[in-house]
C-alpha positions in Angstrom: 36.5 35.2 48.2 34.6 33.5 51.0 36.4 30.3 50.2 39.7 32.2 50.2 39.0 33.7 53.6 38.1 30.3 55.0 41.4 29.0 53.7 43.3 31.9 55.3 41.6 31.2 58.7 42.4 27.5 58.4 46.0 28.5 57.6 46.3 30.7 60.6 45.0 28.0 62.9 47.5 25.5 61.5 50.3 28.0 62.1 49.1 28.4 65.7 49.3 24.7 66.2 53.0 24.6 65.0 54.6 27.6 66.7 58.1 26.4 66.1 57.7 26.2 62.4 55.9 29.5 62.3 58.4 31.4 64.3 61.3 29.9 62.3 59.8 30.9 58.9 58.5 34.3 60.0 61.8 35.1 61.7 63.9 34.1 58.7 61.7 36.2 56.4 61.6 39.1 58.7 65.4 39.3 58.7 65.6 39.2 54.9 62.7 41.6 54.3 63.5 43.9 57.1 67.1 44.3 56.0 65.9 45.1 52.4 63.4 47.6 53.7 66.0 49.4 55.8 68.5 49.7 53.0 65.7 50.7 50.5 64.6 53.4 53.0 68.1 54.8 53.0 68.3 54.7 49.2 64.9 56.2 48.8 65.6 59.1 51.1 69.1 59.7 49.9 69.1 58.8 46.2 65.5 58.6 44.8 63.6 61.5 46.4 63.9 64.8 44.6 65.7 67.7 46.2 63.2 69.8 48.4 63.0 72.7 45.9 60.3 73.5 43.3 61.0 71.7 40.0 64.3 70.5 41.4 65.0 68.5 38.2 65.7 71.8 36.5 68.5 72.8 39.0 72.0 72.3 37.8 75.6 72.7 39.1 77.6 74.8 36.8 81.0 73.1 36.9 83.8 73.2 34.4 86.8 71.1 33.5 90.3 72.1 32.5 92.2 69.1 31.1 95.1 71.4 30.0 96.0 71.7 33.7 94.7 68.3 34.8 91.6 69.6 36.6 88.5 67.4 36.3 86.1 69.5 38.4 86.8 73.3 38.2 84.9 75.7 40.4 83.3 78.8 39.1 84.6 82.4 39.0 83.0 85.8 39.3 83.7 86.2 35.5 81.8 83.0 34.9 78.8 84.1 36.9 78.6 87.5 35.3 78.9 85.9 31.8 76.2 83.3 32.6 73.9 86.0 33.9 74.4 88.3 30.9 74.7 85.9 28.0 73.0 82.6 28.8 70.2 81.3 26.4 69.5 78.2 28.5 69.5 79.3 32.1 66.5 81.0 33.6 68.5 82.0 36.7 72.0 81.6 38.0 73.6 82.2 41.4 77.1 82.2 42.9 77.9 81.0 46.4 80.8 79.9 48.7 81.0 78.4 52.1 81.4 80.8 55.0 81.6 81.0 58.8 81.1 84.0 61.0 81.8 84.8 64.6 78.6 86.2 66.1 78.9 88.3 69.2 76.4 90.3 71.3 73.8 87.5 71.1 74.6 85.4 74.1 78.1 83.8 74.3 80.4 84.3 71.3 79.6 81.7 68.7 81.2 80.5 65.4 78.3 79.8 63.1 78.3 78.1 59.7 76.7 79.5 56.6 77.2 80.7 53.1 77.9 83.8 51.1 75.6 84.0 48.1 74.3 86.4 45.5 70.8 87.6 45.8 69.8 85.5 42.9 70.2 82.3 44.9 66.7 82.6 46.3 65.2 83.0 42.8 67.1 80.0 41.6 65.9 77.8 44.5 62.5 79.5 44.6 62.8 80.0 48.4 60.8 82.6 50.3 61.6 83.6 53.9 59.1 83.0 56.6 59.8 86.4 58.0 61.3 89.6 56.5 62.7 89.6 53.0 65.3 87.9 50.9 68.4 89.7 49.5 67.9 92.1 46.6 70.3 93.4 44.0 71.5 96.3 46.1 72.7 93.9 48.8 75.2 92.4 46.2 76.7 95.7 45.3 80.0 96.9 46.7 79.2 99.4 49.4 75.7 98.0 49.9 74.1 97.6 53.3 75.5 95.1 55.8 72.7 92.6 56.0 72.3 89.0 57.0 69.6 86.2 56.8 69.4 83.6 59.5 68.0 80.1 59.5 64.8 79.1 61.2 66.7 76.9 63.7 69.1 79.7 64.6 66.2 82.1 65.0 64.5 79.7 67.4 67.8 78.8 69.2 69.3 82.2 69.7 66.2 84.5 69.5 63.5 82.3 70.8 61.5 82.8 67.6 61.0 86.5 68.4 59.4 88.2 65.3 61.1 91.4 66.3 64.4 90.0 65.1 63.8 91.5 61.7 65.6 94.8 61.7 67.7 93.9 64.7 71.5 94.2 64.3 73.9 91.4 65.2 77.7 91.7 65.2 79.3 89.1 62.8 83.1 89.1 62.5 83.2 92.5 64.1 80.7 94.1 61.6 77.2 95.0 62.7 74.7 93.5 60.3 70.9 94.0 60.0 68.8 90.8 60.1 66.5 91.2 57.0 65.0 87.7 56.8 64.5 84.2 58.3 64.9 81.2 56.1 62.0 78.7 56.1 61.8 75.8 58.5 63.7 72.7 57.2 65.7 74.7 54.7 69.0 73.1 53.8 71.5 73.8 51.1 73.7 71.3 49.4 73.5 69.2 52.5 75.2 71.9 54.5 74.4 73.4 57.8 73.3 76.9 57.1 72.7 79.2 60.1 73.5 82.5 58.4 73.6 83.8 54.8 75.5 87.0 53.9 75.6 88.8 50.5 78.4 87.9 48.0 79.4 91.3 46.8 80.7 91.8 43.2 82.6 94.7 41.9 81.9 94.5 38.2 84.6 97.1 37.4 87.5 94.9 38.7 86.5 91.5 37.3 89.3 89.4 35.7 89.6 85.9 34.3 90.4 83.1 36.8 89.8 83.1 40.5 87.8 79.9 40.5 87.0 80.1 44.2 83.2 79.8 44.1 80.4 77.5 43.1 77.6 78.3 40.7 74.1 76.8 40.4 71.5 77.5 37.9 67.9 76.8 36.9 67.4 75.6 33.4 64.7 77.1 31.2 61.7 74.8 30.7 62.5 72.0 28.2 66.2 72.6 28.2 68.4 69.5 28.4 71.8 69.1 30.0 73.4 68.7 26.6 71.9 72.0 25.4 73.1 73.7 28.6 76.7 72.4 28.2 76.7 73.6 24.6 75.6 77.0 25.8 78.2 77.2 28.5 80.9 76.2 26.0 79.8 79.2 23.9 79.9 81.5 26.9 83.4 80.3 28.0 84.7 81.5 24.6 82.9 84.8 25.0 84.3 85.3 28.5 88.0 85.0 27.4 87.4 88.0 25.2 85.2 89.9 27.6 87.5 90.1 30.6 91.2 90.8 31.0 93.6 88.3 32.5 94.9 88.9 36.0 98.4 90.5 36.4 101.2 88.2 35.3 98.9 86.0 33.2 97.6 86.1 29.7 94.3 85.0 28.0 96.3 82.3 26.1 96.9 80.6 29.5 93.2 80.1 29.9 92.9 78.9 26.3 95.7 76.4 26.8 94.0 75.2 30.0 91.2 74.1 27.7 88.5 75.2 30.1 85.3 73.4 29.1 81.7 72.9 30.4 80.6 70.3 32.9 77.0 71.1 33.7 75.4 68.4 35.8 72.2 67.9 37.8 72.4 69.6 41.2 71.3 66.4 42.8 74.6 64.8 41.6 76.5 67.5 43.4 74.7 66.8 46.6 75.0 63.0 46.4 78.5 62.6 45.0 79.5 58.9 44.5 77.5 57.5 47.5 75.0 55.9 45.1 77.6 53.3 44.1 78.1 52.1 47.6 74.4 52.0 48.5 73.4 50.1 45.4 76.1 47.5 46.1 74.8 47.1 49.6 71.2 46.9 48.3 72.3 44.1 45.9 74.0 42.1 48.7 71.0 42.5 51.0 68.8 41.3 48.1 70.9 38.1 48.0 70.2 37.6 51.7 66.5 37.7 51.0 67.0 35.1 48.2 68.8 32.9 50.7 66.0 33.4 53.2 63.4 32.4 50.6 65.4 29.3 49.8 65.5 28.4 53.4 61.8 28.9 53.9 61.1 26.9 50.7 63.1 24.1 52.2 61.1 24.3 55.5 57.9 24.2 53.5 59.1 21.2 51.5 59.9 19.3 54.7 56.6 20.3 56.2 54.6 19.3 53.1 56.4 15.9 53.0 54.8 15.2 56.3 51.4 16.2 54.8 51.8 14.0 51.7 49.2 11.5 52.8 46.8 14.3 53.9 47.0 15.8 50.4 46.5 12.3 48.9 43.4 11.7 51.0 41.9 15.0 50.1 42.7 14.4 46.4 41.0 11.0 46.6 37.9 12.7 48.1 37.7 15.1 45.2 39.9 18.1 46.0 41.3 19.4 42.7 44.9 20.2 42.0 44.1 23.9 41.9 42.5 23.9 45.3 45.5 22.3 46.9 47.8 24.6 45.1 45.8 27.6 46.2 46.0 26.5 49.8 49.7 26.1 49.7 50.1 29.5 48.1 47.9 31.1 50.7 50.1 29.6 53.4 53.2 31.0 51.7 51.7 34.5 51.2 50.5 34.5 54.8 54.0 33.7 56.0 55.6 36.3 53.8 53.1 39.0 54.9 53.7 38.2 58.6 57.5 38.3 57.9 57.1 41.6 56.2 55.1 43.1 59.1 57.8 42.0 61.6 60.5 43.1 59.1 59.1 46.7 59.1 59.6 46.9 62.8 63.1 45.6 62.4 63.7 48.1 59.6 62.6 51.0 61.7 65.2 50.0 64.4 67.9 49.4 61.7 67.3 52.9 60.1 67.6 54.5 63.5 70.9 52.7 64.0 72.2 53.8 60.6 71.3 57.4 61.4 73.0 57.1 64.8 76.1 55.6 63.1 76.2 58.9 61.1 78.4 57.5 58.3 80.7 60.2 57.1 79.7 62.2 54.0 76.4 60.4 53.7 74.1 63.2 52.4 70.6 63.9 53.5 71.1 61.6 56.5 68.6 63.6 58.6 65.8 62.8 56.0 66.2 59.0 56.2 63.1 57.3 57.5 60.7 54.3 56.9 57.9 56.2 55.1 54.9 55.2 53.0 57.0 54.4 50.0 59.1 52.0 52.1 56.0 50.3 53.5 54.7 49.9 49.9 58.1 48.5 48.9 57.9 46.0 51.9 54.4 44.9 50.8 55.5 44.3 47.2 58.7 42.5 48.4 56.7 40.3 50.8 54.3 39.3 48.0 57.1 38.6 45.6 59.0 36.6 48.2 55.8 34.6 49.0 55.2 33.8 45.4 58.8 32.8 44.9 59.2 30.4 47.8 55.6 29.3 47.6 55.9 28.1 44.0 58.5 25.5 44.8 56.3 23.3 47.1 53.4 23.6 44.6 55.6 22.4 41.7 56.9 19.6 43.9 53.5 18.4 45.3 51.2 19.7 42.6 51.4 16.5 40.6 50.9 14.2 43.6 50.2 10.6 42.7 47.4 9.5 45.0 48.1 5.7 45.2 51.8 6.2 45.8 51.2 8.8 48.4 48.6 6.7 50.2 51.1 3.8 50.3 54.0 6.0 51.5 55.0 6.3 55.1 55.1 3.8 57.8 57.8 1.6 59.1 58.4 -0.3 56.0 58.6 2.6 53.7 61.9 4.0 52.4 62.6 7.5 51.1 63.2 7.8 47.4 66.1 10.0 46.2 63.7 12.1 44.1 62.2 13.5 47.3 65.5 15.1 48.3 66.4 16.7 44.9 64.5 19.9 45.5 65.8 20.4 49.0 69.4 19.7 47.9 69.1 22.1 45.0 67.9 24.8 47.3 70.8 24.1 49.7 73.2 24.5 46.8 71.6 27.9 45.9 71.9 29.0 49.5 75.5 28.1 49.8 76.4 29.7 46.4 74.7 33.0 47.4 76.4 32.9 50.8 79.8 32.5 49.2 79.1 35.5 47.0 78.2 37.6 50.0 81.0 36.4 52.2 83.6 37.1 49.5 82.2 40.6 49.1 82.4 41.1 52.9 85.9 39.6 52.9 87.1 42.0 50.2 85.8 45.0 52.1 87.5 43.7 55.3 90.8 43.4 53.3 90.2 46.9 51.9 89.6 48.4 55.4 92.8 46.7 56.7 94.8 48.0 53.7 93.6 51.5 54.4 94.5 51.1 58.1 98.0 50.1 57.1 98.6 53.3 55.1 100.8 55.9 56.7 98.6 59.1 56.6 101.5 61.5 57.1 100.8 62.1 60.8 101.3 59.9 63.9 99.5 59.0 67.1 96.3 60.9 66.1 94.6 59.9 69.4 97.0 62.2 71.4 96.5 65.2 69.1 93.6 67.5 70.1 92.4 70.0 67.5 90.0 72.9 67.4 89.0 75.7 65.1 89.5 79.4 66.1 88.8 82.5 64.2 90.0 86.0 65.1 87.8 88.8 63.8 89.1 92.2 62.9 87.3 93.8 65.8 89.7 91.8 68.1 92.8 92.2 65.9 92.5 95.0 63.4 95.5 94.1 61.2 97.6 91.0 60.3 100.4 91.9 62.7 98.0 92.1 65.7 96.4 88.8 64.6 99.7 87.0 64.5 100.7 88.3 67.9 97.4 87.1 69.3 97.8 83.7 67.7 101.3 83.3 69.1 100.0 84.3 72.6 97.3 81.6 72.4 99.9 79.0 71.3 102.2 79.9 74.2 99.3 79.8 76.7 98.3 76.3 75.4 101.9 75.1 75.6 101.9 75.9 79.4 99.1 73.4 80.2 100.3 70.3 82.1 100.7 67.3 79.8 101.0 69.4 76.6 104.2 68.6 74.7 103.9 70.8 71.6 101.4 73.2 70.0 100.9 74.7 66.6 98.3 75.5 64.0 97.4 75.0 60.3 94.6 76.5 58.2 93.3 73.1 57.0 93.4 69.8 58.9 94.5 66.8 56.9 91.7 64.6 55.7 89.2 67.5 55.7 87.6 69.3 52.7 90.4 71.7 51.9 91.0 72.1 48.2 92.8 75.4 47.5 95.3 75.2 44.6 97.8 77.5 42.9 100.2 77.2 40.0 103.9 77.0 41.1 106.8 78.6 39.2 110.3 77.5 40.1 113.2 80.0 39.6 115.5 77.5 37.9 113.0 76.6 35.2 111.8 78.3 32.0 108.1 78.7 31.5 106.1 79.6 28.5 104.6 83.0 29.1 101.2 81.8 27.8 101.1 78.5 29.8 99.9 77.8 33.3 102.4 75.5 35.2 100.9 72.5 37.2 98.7 73.4 40.1 99.7 72.4 43.6 97.6 72.2 46.8 98.5 74.9 49.3 98.0 75.3 53.0 99.3 77.8 55.6 101.4 76.5 58.4 103.0 77.9 61.6 106.1 77.1 63.6 106.1 73.4 64.8 103.2 72.4 62.6 104.9 69.3 61.3 106.6 68.3 64.6 103.1 68.6 66.3 101.4 66.5 63.5 104.2 64.0 63.6 105.0 64.6 59.9 108.7 63.8 59.3 111.0 66.7 58.3 113.0 65.3 55.4 115.4 68.2 54.8 115.9 71.8 56.1 113.9 73.3 59.0 110.4 74.3 60.0 109.1 77.8 60.4 110.1 80.1 63.3 107.9 82.9 64.7 110.4 85.4 63.3 109.7 84.1 59.8 106.0 85.0 60.3 106.4 88.3 62.1 109.2 89.6 59.8 107.3 88.3 56.8 110.4 86.5 55.4 110.1 85.1 51.9 110.4 81.5 52.9 108.3 78.4 52.1 108.1 74.6 53.0 107.1 72.0 50.4 106.0 68.4 50.5 108.4 65.6 49.4 106.5 64.8 46.2 106.8 68.5 45.1 110.6 68.4 45.8 111.0 65.2 43.8 108.9 66.5 41.0 110.7 69.8 40.6 114.3 69.1 41.8 114.7 65.3 41.9 115.2 65.0 45.7 114.4 66.6 49.0 118.0 67.9 49.5 118.0 69.3 46.0 114.9 71.5 46.9 116.6 73.4 49.8 117.6 76.9 48.7 115.5 76.8 45.6 112.9 79.5 45.0 109.2 79.4 44.0 106.2 81.7 43.5 102.6 81.5 42.4 102.5 84.3 39.9 105.1 85.7 37.5 104.7 89.1 39.1 105.2 87.9 42.7 108.4 87.9 44.7 110.3 84.7 45.0 110.2 82.6 48.2 113.1 80.4 49.3 112.4 76.7 50.1 113.7 76.2 53.7 112.2 72.8 54.4 110.9 69.6 52.9 108.4 67.5 54.8 106.9 64.1 54.3 103.8 63.7 52.2 100.4 63.9 53.9 97.3 62.1 52.5 95.1 65.2 52.8 92.2 63.6 50.8 92.0 60.4 52.8 93.9 57.2 53.3 92.6 55.7 50.1 93.7 58.7 48.0 97.3 59.5 47.0 99.0 62.4 48.8 98.5 65.6 46.8 101.5 67.8 45.8 101.3 70.4 48.6 103.1 73.7 49.3 103.0 75.0 52.9 103.2 78.8 52.9 103.9 80.6 56.2 100.8 81.6 58.1 100.5 85.4 57.8 97.0 86.3 56.7 94.5 83.5 57.7 92.3 84.6 60.6 90.7 81.2 60.9 93.1 78.4 61.9 93.0 74.9 63.2 95.0 74.6 66.4 97.0 71.4 67.1 97.7 70.4 70.7 99.8 67.3 71.3 99.4 65.7 74.7 98.7 62.4 76.5 95.4 63.7 78.0 93.8 64.4 74.6 90.1 63.7 74.5 89.3 64.0 78.2 86.7 66.4 79.3 89.0 68.0 81.9 91.7 68.5 79.3 89.3 70.1 76.8 88.1 72.5 79.6 91.7 73.5 80.3 92.2 74.2 76.6 89.2 76.4 76.4 90.1 78.4 79.5 93.7 78.9 78.2 92.3 80.4 75.0 89.8 82.6 76.8 92.5 83.8 79.2 94.0 85.5 76.2 90.7 86.9 74.8 87.3 85.8 76.2 85.4 86.8 73.1 87.0 84.1 70.8 84.6 81.3 70.0 86.1 77.7 69.8 84.5 75.2 67.4 85.2 71.7 66.1 86.9 70.5 69.2 88.0 66.9 68.4 91.0 64.7 68.4 92.8 63.9 65.2 91.8 60.3 65.7 88.2 61.4 65.2 89.1 63.2 62.0 90.9 60.1 60.8 88.0 57.8 61.7 85.5 60.1 59.9 87.6 60.0 56.8 87.3 56.2 57.0 83.7 56.1 58.0 82.1 55.6 54.6 84.3 52.5 54.0 83.6 51.3 57.6 79.8 51.9 57.0 79.9 49.8 53.8 82.0 47.2 55.5 79.6 47.0 58.4 76.5 46.5 56.2 78.3 43.9 54.0 79.6 42.2 57.1 76.1 42.0 58.6 74.7 40.6 55.3 77.5 38.1 55.0 76.9 36.9 58.6 73.2 36.6 57.9 73.9 34.7 54.7 76.3 32.3 56.5 73.9 31.7 59.3 71.0 31.0 56.9 73.1 28.7 54.7 74.3 26.7 57.7 70.8 26.5 59.0 69.7 25.3 55.6 72.3 22.6 55.5 71.5 21.6 59.1 67.8 21.3 58.2 68.4 19.2 55.1 70.8 16.8 56.9 68.4 16.6 59.9 65.5 15.7 57.7 67.6 13.2 55.8 68.7 11.6 59.1 65.2 11.4 60.3 64.1 9.7 57.1 66.9 7.2 57.3 66.6 6.4 61.1 65.4 2.8 60.5 68.2 2.4 58.0 70.7 3.6 60.5 69.3 1.2 63.1 69.8 -1.7 60.7 73.3 -0.6 59.9 74.2 -0.3 63.6 72.6 -3.7 64.3 74.8 -5.2 61.5 77.9 -3.8 63.2 78.4 -0.4 61.5 80.5 1.9 63.6 79.2 5.3 64.8 82.1 7.2 63.2 81.4 5.7 59.8 77.7 6.6 60.0 78.6 10.2 61.1 81.1 10.5 58.2 78.4 9.3 55.7 76.2 12.3 56.6 79.1 14.7 56.8 80.2 13.7 53.3 76.6 14.3 52.2 76.7 17.8 53.6 80.1 18.5 52.2 79.1 17.3 48.8 76.2 19.8 48.5 78.2 22.5 50.3 81.1 21.9 47.9 78.9 22.1 44.8 77.3 25.3 46.1 80.7 26.8 47.0 82.0 26.1 43.5 79.0 27.7 41.9 79.4 30.7 44.3 83.1 31.1 43.4 82.2 31.4 39.7 79.5 33.9 40.4 81.7 35.9 42.9 84.5 36.0 40.3 82.2 37.9 37.9 80.4 40.0 40.4 83.4 41.1 42.6 84.7 43.0 39.6 81.7 45.3 40.1 83.1 46.1 43.5 86.5 47.3 42.1 85.7 50.9 42.6 85.1 50.3 46.4 88.3 48.4 46.9 91.7 49.8 47.9 94.9 47.9 47.1 93.0 44.6 47.0 92.6 42.4 44.0 88.9 41.6 43.2 90.1 38.0 42.8 92.1 38.0 46.0 93.1 34.4 46.6 93.3 34.7 50.4 89.8 36.0 50.7 88.4 33.3 48.4 90.3 30.5 50.2 89.2 31.6 53.7 85.6 32.0 52.7 85.4 28.5 51.0 87.2 26.7 53.8 85.2 28.5 56.5 81.9 27.7 54.8 82.8 24.1 54.2 83.9 23.8 57.9 80.5 25.2 58.9 78.8 22.8 56.5 80.7 19.9 58.1 79.6 21.0 61.6 76.0 21.5 60.5 76.0 17.9 59.0 77.8 16.4 62.0 75.4 17.5 64.7 72.2 15.7 63.5 74.3 12.6 62.6 75.8 12.6 66.1 72.4 12.8 67.7 70.9 9.9 65.8 73.8 7.6 66.3 73.3 7.9 70.0 69.9 6.1 69.7 69.9 2.5 70.6 69.5 0.2 67.4 66.3 -1.3 68.8 64.7 2.2 69.2 65.9 3.2 65.7 64.3 0.1 64.2 61.0 1.0 65.9 61.0 4.6 64.6 58.3 5.7 62.1 
């Protein structure tokens, strides 16, 4: 150990005497290791850490599937929940919940707060205990039970200053006074949702019917129960449920049998994370390739450095230093460099993680929990040691078998460099170029994907000039639907009077947001089996001028008028794909009639509008029916104007709303451009990370080629002097070295193309309307990299050919 410490001290002194080499190697490693640490920190926080609940591996999402009606992920119903609660043999607890939002008044300014409605069993499932007061109990779930509410720790601090007297206090939520019975613990989060308030989900067991899949269910498995056993148990309970509860009016139990409702129990963590893991692991793999390129680059630098120490090693060997001692010294140097690079890399990773959090990529779960923690530091240490061993082994293999006499005779003016001395460096250069090609092709494919998505027509136009906000009207302000519609029209009229506003409307769910309501659609000119459910269609509620405000084309017929809403006329507007599917064309749909239930009245189709990509630019437009807005108290207002996005404009919109009623809270004020950009943010996030890794790979590969050519030129300086003295032209000498760089660059590019052809298929799930073997991307990457290689080869050749032949002949 004493000898090892002396070797380390000697190594540090040597590094101090060569600051250029030390900074170059440590900086290269810091980039590679730091990037890997940053991405690992994201993956560790998002994917690897368990959910913050007791025994979270036993928590499951109780989903279903209905292939008979083409539904892959079917939510839960009240009938499901009651059946699970009464009949399950594998679930220790089960809870039902749905997203919610409430308008809270009488606590400062009116505020729209996000939350959930849930059964009292939710807190047993999650094993959550409030920090003040109590959790919900069974009587809170019952119809006619007390009006109670639980609030989050953050809301308690923000709105009540942490006052412990809040328990028992009443707050007015959506016009209903509710008693605060509990405060959720600090840091509580649920399904990656902002939860400020929780209200009871009340169930009337006497009126339960089949269907109504409008909720989500979660459960806690009994100890030792597997997912397969839980799915088998749910399969059994679905069959029991069909015989236990009646079908809703106009439907029959056979409809649910033909829908082939089946179980899809999965880990709750999968519900929280969704498909983000695929993108993160792809990014991790690409950043890992950057580190391999960095290691190859550092190995090349060490080879160059150790070439200069060949005589030193020979002298020491002649004086009795064993092969093991020399190898140990070279390995200590490599590990010291890698640990220094790792230390700097941690600092870079901390900054990179903060940048990722600030970017706030859309739909990236658990983002607020991302940090460089102890696990990330341990990962960095292991990665640094592995990197040091990897690039340190190459110089040891190259110089471990040093021939003393040959090394002592080498060097000097009369020596010439053998080709075997360049083999290792050239091989490493080929590896660098090949890996860079793989990364650049991955980045290029994502750029093409992003551009393809940007070219898609989303179904609305000029989103930057469309301001949107969310507004809810509680019953305390408008006691019935008629009063609510009158108030909504008054707000629309007041907004239309603002200077610069061209048109105003509202819709209950903005395009490209999480709106998933579906209904079966019956057409009057078709025959339906009484026991079969027709295809489901997405539905939204629209108002007059909704589509002209969005910029969605009216294909046939007309839009809604206010009289359609106030007089409750039986009319409806459908999307173009619905019209084509049911009647063959948009014109053929006008005058047809549809309904959602065999017992409902028919509604006449008065208009057909262009398809809107509600699920994002990379998803096909869903078949959508737009019912007239008659009952929704929460709507997204659409205001088209050239001043959208400015602070003054936003202030005028708020004042216009409050001039109608000052108690109405306005939330989610943003332009449609922001909504559109957020829907693209995950692709943009992946593109950014792959683009950064591709740029780093290109830079490192070019530096590697430059270093090899520079060293080759330095070795052959006397030869160049002789050639120039004999009349060789400068251009031919430059071309000789450029050909050398292009040769190794070309071999590396060819190897990279083969590897990319295989690996790019793994990216298929991330691509949109782009072939994984896209010829344009492959061609641009190869030509661009060869051009960079040519430049990296030309620069050192140009420098040496400027030296006078006499000076070149004198060079050592």
